[in-house]
N, C-alpha and C positions, 0 to 999 in steps of 0.2 A: 503491498499500500505506500509504504513513504516512500517506495523510489519510483512509483505509476508519479505520486505528487510530483516530486522531484525532476522527474522527465518532464509533465506536461508542464510545470513552471519554467525547465529548460528551452521548450520548445518554443514557447510563447516571449520570454526574452529574445532569442532567437530571430523571433518573425517580423520584417520590419514591417511599415502600417503608416504609411503616408495619412496627412488630418483629411486630407479631402476622400482618402477610400475610407474613413469609419463612419459608423451611424452618428443623426447629428443627437447633442445631448438635449436628455426630454427633460418636461419642466412639472412633475408631477412627484410628490410621494407616496407612499401607500398604506395607508392606515393601518394601525394594528386593529381589531376587532376588538381581542379583550386585552388591554396595555398590561401587562407583565413588568414586574421589577427588573431595571435592567440587569444585568450579569456583572462579577466585578472585575474593575479596570484599573488596575494599579500599573504604570509603568515610568520608566526614565526618559528625560527627552534626550536633544542632540547634547546637551550641556551636562548629563547627567543628572538633573533635578527630576523628583519623584512625583507625578502627578497621580491625585487620586478620584477618580469619578466619584466620589463616596463625599466629597467636599465640595462639590459641585454644587447640591441639593440647593435648593429652593433655584437655581439659573435652568433655561432650558439648554441644552449641551444637544449637539450635534457630534456625533463620532463617526468618522470616516476612515472604515480601511481601505488602502491603500499600497502600493508600488510602484518605484521608480521604471520599472521596464512595464507597467500596465496602460497604453494608451491612451484608454477612458482615463482614468487616476489622472494620468499627468492633466489631459485638460482640463476637468471639471476644478483641479486645484487653486487656480485664480478666481475661480464663482465661490468657491467656500470663502478665502479673504475678502472680496468682496462683502458678501453676507455679515462677514464677520464685523466689517468697518460701518455697516449699516446700521444693524441691532445691535451690537453689541452691549450699546448705552439702556437698554429695553430689557435686559439680561441674558442674552444668549451668549454660550461659548461655543468655542469648536474644540474639538480634540483628534487630528488625525495620525492613526494607530498606521505606521508602516510596515508591513508585514516579512520578516526573513531578511532583512539587510542591515549593512553596518553603518555606524558614523559618516563615515567617510562617502558613502554611495549616496545616503538620502543629502548630507552636506553639499555635495556638489552638485547636487539637482537642482535645491533649492535656490541656485543663484542660477539659474537659470528662466527662472520664475516673474514674474511682473501681472501682478502687484505678488513679491514675497510675502510668505505666510505671517504674521505677528505670531498665530495661535500655536501651539504646542505640538512638534514633531514628535512622536513617541515611538518608541523601540521595542516591535515584539518578535524577537530576535528567534526565537523559538517557534515562532506562530502559537503559543499558549491562549492568549487570550483570545486569541482569533479565533482558534477551535470553541473557549466556553462560551464562544458570541453564537457560535452553530454558523459562521461564515463560508461560503461553499464556493467564491468568486469572488474576483475583487474587478472594481468597486466595488462596495457595500458598504451602506451607511446606515445610519442610526439615529433616530432622535429620541432621547429620552428629558421629558417635562419635568419640573421643578418638585415633585413628589419622588423623581426618580425608576418611572415608566418609561418604558418604552413604549412612543406612540405612534411613528411612525418608522417605515423600512424603505430603503433604496436599495436596488440590486441593480448595477449598470450606470453609467456615464450620467451627470445631473448637471444641471446650468442652475444651480444651488442661489443664485442672486437674480433668479426671471422673477418675475410679478407673481404668476400662479404657484409658484414654491414661498415664496416671504408672507401667502396672500394665507397659505394654509400652516405658515408657521406662526402668525400675528397673534390668534386666540389662544397659544400656549404660552408667550411673549409674559411672565410675571412683572414686568412695566410695562402699561399700554402709552 
């Protein structure tokens, strides 16, 4: 099983994809019919600082699982930063969880982004957190409400700063 997953990841990393060959980023999140408590998430960022989702209770938190080799992940990352810039003062936080890569790889990728993310880029090098969240593909994003429940999920690339996504998030923001 591990070999198959590693082989699939290697194949995806080696497969070139031009932006024009990718499907467009979508503009909707999938609501969770019965919101459940979010799994644990406690990881280090690129500077070694520990971030714990439990400490963000009271905020609306976007948790994005991604990797630098994933074309839709790369495309949606700037929209996450624009979303953070727009809604941070209303109680939104963003945590981006890189899966299976090292600090140098993630750090060099962030230098290519415009705007560069000002939210924490967390490292899940052994994929344990990804497995705990039952992520099956990248990118996968969850929205955790102020009470710590997962209220939305998105599998695949999103334009998080699109008005349709912002409208879905607005009712869950702690500050309106």
